[in-house]
Backbone as numpy.savetxt, mean C-alpha at the origin, in Angstrom:
# Nx Ny Nz CAx CAy CAz Cx Cy Cz
10.94 -18.65 0.53 9.84 -18.39 -0.53 10.71 -18.93 -1.25
10.29 -19.44 -2.78 10.74 -19.83 -4.26 10.79 -18.28 -4.76
11.63 -18.25 -5.71 11.49 -17.01 -6.47 11.68 -15.90 -6.17
11.67 -15.61 -4.57 11.91 -14.20 -4.19 12.70 -13.81 -4.00
13.32 -12.92 -4.23 14.97 -12.21 -4.00 15.40 -12.00 -2.81
16.41 -12.14 -2.48 16.75 -11.51 -0.92 16.03 -10.91 -0.13
15.33 -10.89 0.77 14.32 -9.99 1.33 14.75 -8.48 1.68
15.97 -8.48 2.35 16.87 -7.45 2.47 17.00 -6.50 1.80
17.64 -7.22 0.45 17.89 -6.29 -1.00 16.35 -5.70 -1.40
15.39 -6.85 -1.46 14.18 -6.22 -2.37 13.55 -5.26 -1.02
13.70 -5.47 0.11 13.36 -4.07 0.98 13.96 -2.56 0.78
14.88 -2.76 0.57 16.16 -1.40 0.28 15.77 -1.03 -0.90
15.22 -1.76 -2.06 14.72 -1.62 -2.92 13.78 -0.81 -3.16
12.62 -1.46 -2.45 11.51 -0.80 -2.23 11.12 0.70 -1.20
12.26 0.44 -0.59 12.68 1.95 0.14 12.68 2.72 -0.57
13.49 2.75 -1.27 14.38 3.69 -2.66 13.23 4.14 -3.37
12.66 3.05 -3.90 11.42 3.36 -4.92 10.50 4.22 -3.94
10.08 3.96 -3.04 8.89 4.79 -2.32 9.57 6.38 -1.99
10.66 6.53 -1.55 11.11 7.60 -1.34 11.12 8.13 -2.50
11.46 7.64 -3.83 11.84 8.53 -5.17 10.08 8.71 -5.32
9.00 7.97 -5.36 7.70 8.45 -5.64 7.27 9.56 -4.63
7.79 9.15 -3.52 7.54 10.74 -2.51 7.90 11.89 -2.74
8.88 11.76 -3.41 9.70 13.20 -3.59 9.21 13.76 -5.34
8.05 12.95 -6.11 7.66 13.87 -6.96 6.99 14.81 -6.68
6.88 16.09 -7.64 7.02 17.21 -7.16 5.21 17.19 -7.32
4.61 18.13 -6.49 3.30 18.36 -6.95 2.28 18.20 -7.74
3.27 19.29 -8.72 2.59 19.67 -9.94 2.51 18.52 -10.84
3.03 17.08 -10.83 2.88 15.90 -11.94 2.00 15.19 -11.42
1.08 15.00 -10.47 -0.19 14.64 -9.90 -1.20 15.33 -10.33
-2.19 14.08 -10.70 -3.26 15.03 -11.26 -4.67 14.40 -10.20
-5.55 15.42 -9.90 -6.37 14.77 -8.91 -7.14 13.68 -9.49
-7.49 12.62 -8.84 -8.42 11.54 -9.49 -9.87 11.74 -8.84
-9.88 11.86 -7.38 -10.71 11.99 -6.72 -10.67 12.86 -5.43
-11.84 13.62 -5.13 -11.84 14.08 -3.93 -13.22 14.30 -3.49
-13.09 13.77 -2.21 -14.06 13.83 -1.22 -14.15 14.95 -0.42
-14.74 14.77 1.05 -15.04 15.41 2.30 -13.46 15.34 3.00
-13.10 14.15 3.32 -12.08 14.16 3.88 -11.01 13.34 3.23
-10.69 13.06 1.74 -9.54 12.54 1.29 -9.52 13.13 -0.11
-8.21 13.03 -0.67 -8.02 13.28 -1.84 -7.28 12.25 -2.56
-7.39 12.15 -3.89 -6.72 10.94 -4.54 -6.08 11.32 -5.95
-4.80 11.09 -6.08 -4.15 11.69 -7.24 -3.63 10.94 -7.88
-3.52 10.84 -9.23 -2.66 9.63 -10.03 -1.72 10.46 -10.75
-0.75 9.84 -11.06 0.35 9.83 -12.49 0.29 8.61 -13.33
0.85 8.83 -14.52 0.91 7.71 -15.17 2.55 7.02 -14.96
2.75 5.51 -14.27 3.94 5.31 -14.21 4.70 5.54 -15.70
6.23 5.43 -15.00 7.60 5.51 -15.90 8.12 4.06 -15.93
7.45 3.03 -15.08 7.91 2.01 -14.92 7.34 0.84 -15.63
5.80 1.07 -15.64 5.28 -0.07 -15.96 3.81 0.48 -16.31
2.91 -0.23 -17.11 1.55 0.14 -17.66 0.58 0.32 -16.94
0.63 1.72 -16.60 -0.60 1.65 -15.24 -0.52 3.17 -14.87
-1.10 3.39 -13.49 -0.53 4.97 -12.74 -0.03 4.61 -11.41
0.26 5.46 -11.08 0.70 5.66 -9.51 -0.08 6.35 -8.76
-0.66 6.02 -7.80 -1.95 6.70 -6.71 -1.30 7.06 -5.41
-1.39 8.04 -4.87 -1.29 8.83 -3.94 -2.48 9.22 -3.13
-2.80 8.92 -1.64 -4.30 9.38 -1.40 -3.82 10.40 0.25
-4.40 11.26 0.16 -4.09 12.20 1.47 -5.44 12.33 1.97
-5.16 12.15 3.43 -6.69 12.39 4.17 -6.04 12.17 5.74
-7.34 12.23 6.49 -7.25 12.64 8.09 -7.94 11.65 8.81
-7.03 10.71 9.47 -7.68 10.17 10.44 -7.44 10.31 11.71
-8.62 9.95 12.26 -8.97 10.50 14.00 -8.76 9.30 14.70
-7.79 8.95 14.65 -7.52 7.41 16.20 -5.77 7.20 16.39
-5.98 5.86 16.94 -4.73 5.96 17.95 -3.82 5.35 16.84
-2.37 5.63 16.40 -1.71 5.56 15.59 -1.39 3.90 15.37
-1.31 3.15 16.34 -1.07 1.62 15.96 -2.43 0.98 15.48
-3.32 1.41 15.68 -4.78 1.29 15.22 -4.85 1.41 13.85
-4.58 2.53 13.39 -4.67 2.94 12.17 -3.09 1.79 11.13
-2.15 2.05 11.50 -0.89 0.41 11.07 -1.54 -0.71 10.86
-2.58 -1.07 12.29 -3.10 -2.80 12.26 -3.67 -2.52 10.81
-4.67 -1.38 10.65 -5.74 -1.50 9.66 -4.56 -1.74 8.07
-3.58 -1.24 7.98 -3.09 -1.15 6.51 -2.15 -2.18 6.49
-1.80 -2.55 7.41 -0.53 -3.84 7.13 -1.36 -5.14 6.96
-0.84 -6.22 6.47 -1.40 -7.03 6.12 -2.02 -7.84 7.79
-3.11 -8.97 7.71 -3.50 -9.17 8.94 -4.90 -9.00 9.22
-5.85 -9.47 10.14 -6.79 -9.82 10.40 -7.77 -8.51 10.26
-6.97 -7.29 10.75 -7.82 -6.27 10.89 -8.14 -5.61 9.23
-7.10 -6.27 8.31 -7.37 -5.77 6.75 -8.82 -6.18 6.55
-9.10 -7.53 6.73 -10.65 -7.71 6.28 -11.63 -7.43 6.73
-11.51 -6.21 8.01 -12.83 -5.95 8.55 -13.10 -4.72 7.56
-12.14 -4.23 6.96 -12.43 -2.70 6.21 -12.51 -3.08 4.66
-11.88 -3.87 4.02 -11.85 -4.07 2.62 -12.67 -5.19 2.49
-13.77 -4.90 1.75 -14.88 -5.69 1.40 -14.69 -6.42 0.15
-13.78 -6.05 -0.64 -13.36 -7.18 -1.78 -12.60 -7.88 -1.51
-11.44 -8.01 -0.32 -10.78 -9.26 0.08 -11.35 -9.96 0.99
-11.62 -11.21 0.19 -12.25 -12.27 0.88 -11.61 -13.59 1.55
-10.12 -13.29 1.65 -9.33 -14.51 2.03 -7.55 -13.72 2.09
-6.96 -14.00 3.03 -5.92 -13.33 3.10 -4.62 -14.33 3.89
-3.50 -14.45 3.98 -2.58 -15.63 4.46 -1.37 -14.84 4.66
-0.38 -14.75 5.31 0.89 -14.35 5.73 1.47 -15.83 5.47
2.26 -15.83 4.17 3.47 -16.74 3.87 4.59 -16.45 4.58
5.20 -15.46 4.38 6.33 -15.58 5.02 6.29 -14.12 5.84
6.67 -13.97 6.95 6.95 -12.76 7.64 8.84 -12.78 7.58
9.24 -11.19 7.33 10.56 -11.44 7.46 11.21 -10.66 8.57
10.35 -9.19 8.91 10.69 -8.60 10.02 9.40 -7.72 10.00
9.60 -7.35 11.03 7.92 -6.50 11.25 7.42 -5.55 10.07
8.57 -4.98 9.47 7.63 -4.17 8.68 7.74 -5.27 7.18
8.07 -6.20 6.92 7.81 -7.06 5.34 7.32 -8.35 5.48
6.48 -8.73 4.91 6.35 -9.76 4.75 5.81 -10.50 3.19
5.48 -11.63 2.52 4.75 -11.97 1.82 3.16 -12.53 2.13
2.33 -11.88 1.55 1.22 -12.45 1.58 0.31 -12.93 0.41
-0.62 -13.70 0.76 -1.50 -13.94 -0.51 -2.69 -13.69 0.01
-3.16 -13.07 -1.08 -4.66 -12.76 -0.81 -5.85 -12.87 -1.55
-7.07 -13.32 -1.66 -8.20 -13.34 -2.73 -9.16 -12.44 -2.96
-9.53 -11.55 -4.00 -10.61 -10.71 -3.97 -11.82 -11.24 -4.49
-13.12 -10.43 -3.86 -13.82 -10.92 -4.71 -14.79 -10.93 -6.11
-15.29 -11.27 -6.56 -15.86 -11.02 -7.80 -16.86 -9.85 -7.75
-16.59 -8.97 -8.94 -17.41 -7.84 -9.09 -18.23 -7.71 -10.14
-19.18 -7.26 -10.19 -20.49 -6.90 -11.66 -21.06 -8.44 -11.72
-21.50 -8.71 -10.82 -22.45 -10.33 -11.07 -20.84 -11.19 -11.45
-19.83 -11.41 -11.14 -18.51 -12.21 -11.39 -17.99 -11.77 -13.07
-18.26 -10.86 -13.53 -17.89 -10.66 -14.71 -16.63 -10.26 -14.81
-16.14 -9.85 -13.80 -14.32 -9.47 -13.02 -14.74 -11.00 -12.27
-13.81 -11.68 -12.27 -13.83 -12.72 -11.52 -13.06 -12.81 -10.34
-13.22 -13.57 -9.38 -12.35 -13.59 -8.09 -10.84 -14.00 -8.02
-10.42 -13.09 -7.88 -8.55 -13.15 -8.22 -7.50 -13.53 -7.29
-6.27 -13.80 -7.24 -5.35 -14.50 -6.08 -3.70 -13.90 -6.54
-3.58 -12.78 -5.23 -2.87 -12.12 -5.45 -1.52 -12.42 -4.27
-0.40 -12.45 -5.01 0.65 -12.71 -3.67 1.76 -11.42 -3.86
1.70 -10.96 -2.51 2.43 -9.32 -2.76 3.61 -9.35 -1.63
4.43 -8.80 -2.03 5.46 -8.31 -0.66 4.98 -7.29 -0.13
4.97 -7.14 1.01 4.04 -6.29 1.71 5.42 -5.34 2.36
5.60 -3.75 2.26 6.74 -3.53 3.37 6.09 -1.62 3.80
6.55 -1.67 4.49 6.43 -0.64 5.44 7.54 0.17 6.28
7.87 1.36 5.84 9.20 1.92 6.43 8.54 3.52 6.79
9.37 3.51 7.90 9.42 5.23 8.94 10.08 5.89 7.58
9.85 7.05 7.83 10.58 8.09 6.89 9.73 9.69 7.16
10.61 10.47 7.38 10.34 12.26 7.74 9.25 11.98 8.93
9.35 11.46 9.73 8.01 11.38 10.88 6.62 10.88 10.42
6.80 9.78 9.36 5.82 9.50 8.96 6.13 8.01 8.67
4.97 7.45 7.75 5.42 5.80 7.04 5.02 5.92 5.35
5.94 5.19 4.78 5.67 4.93 3.37 5.52 3.26 3.83
4.42 3.00 2.71 4.01 1.63 2.84 3.60 1.15 1.24
3.96 -0.02 1.01 3.40 -0.50 -0.10 3.01 -1.63 -0.33
2.41 -2.46 -1.45 2.02 -3.71 -1.73 2.62 -3.78 -3.15
3.51 -4.86 -3.17 4.33 -4.91 -4.55 3.89 -6.15 -4.90
3.44 -6.44 -6.60 3.22 -7.52 -6.84 4.36 -8.38 -7.32
4.66 -9.84 -6.89 5.77 -10.59 -7.24 6.26 -10.56 -8.32
4.74 -10.72 -8.92 5.37 -11.48 -10.60 5.02 -9.83 -11.53
4.18 -9.03 -11.27 4.37 -7.90 -12.39 5.23 -6.79 -11.89
5.84 -6.81 -10.59 6.36 -5.46 -10.01 5.63 -4.46 -10.13
4.55 -4.08 -9.82 3.55 -3.00 -10.05 4.09 -2.32 -8.51
3.90 -0.89 -8.29 3.85 -0.43 -6.84 2.71 0.60 -6.64
2.09 0.39 -5.44 1.36 1.24 -4.78 1.78 1.87 -3.85
1.59 2.93 -3.55 2.41 3.22 -2.31 1.52 4.44 -2.02
1.38 4.65 -0.09 0.84 5.56 1.07 1.79 5.91 1.77
1.86 6.93 1.87 2.68 7.77 2.86 1.33 8.35 4.46
2.23 8.01 5.30 1.27 8.36 6.13 2.11 9.31 7.04
1.77 10.66 7.61 2.03 11.70 8.23 1.64 11.69 9.31
2.48 11.85 10.59 1.59 12.16 11.77 1.55 13.74 11.87
0.39 13.63 12.04 -0.37 15.11 12.59 -0.83 15.67 13.83
-1.40 14.87 14.74 -1.48 15.33 15.81 -1.48 13.93 16.79
-1.62 13.90 17.98 -1.18 12.62 18.99 -2.50 11.43 18.55
-3.27 11.86 17.77 -3.79 10.83 17.42 -4.54 10.88 16.24
-4.16 11.32 15.01 -4.20 11.15 13.91 -2.74 11.57 12.84
-3.09 10.73 11.35 -2.45 10.26 10.93 -2.98 11.10 9.41
-1.91 11.50 8.50 -2.56 12.16 7.10 -1.72 10.97 6.04
-2.95 10.83 5.21 -2.55 9.44 4.03 -1.51 11.11 2.78
-0.35 10.72 2.50 0.36 11.30 1.19 0.07 11.00 0.24
């Protein structure tokens, strides 16, 4: 894929960044939204103009089913109503790929449909998973940590 650094080097960099974000002390995060089963926190990024987000919630389902809905693939289109198309451009390993997706317009197309190209990466960490989508152009990070709760549950951290 043109313009993409070596996938192994990029994946290692993402893994280290995810672990760094996961290690940020709880008191540095501010609650952005709290619902019955999910809490979302945010904190200003020190690397880019925007926020880091983390979410925590409980999902009562089979582990592989949950992961299949988070990773790029056809299951993502089942629940993400803003995503109108998605293609895997290149698969490097089971845990990383480059994907292109399009989002729907919002507010009567005041916010127009947009296309993104992301490097998607998921890694096992501390009996759970860290996952992120990294925009290849702007290098922003959105990460989610999944922590195994029970035989049928995952917790987003």
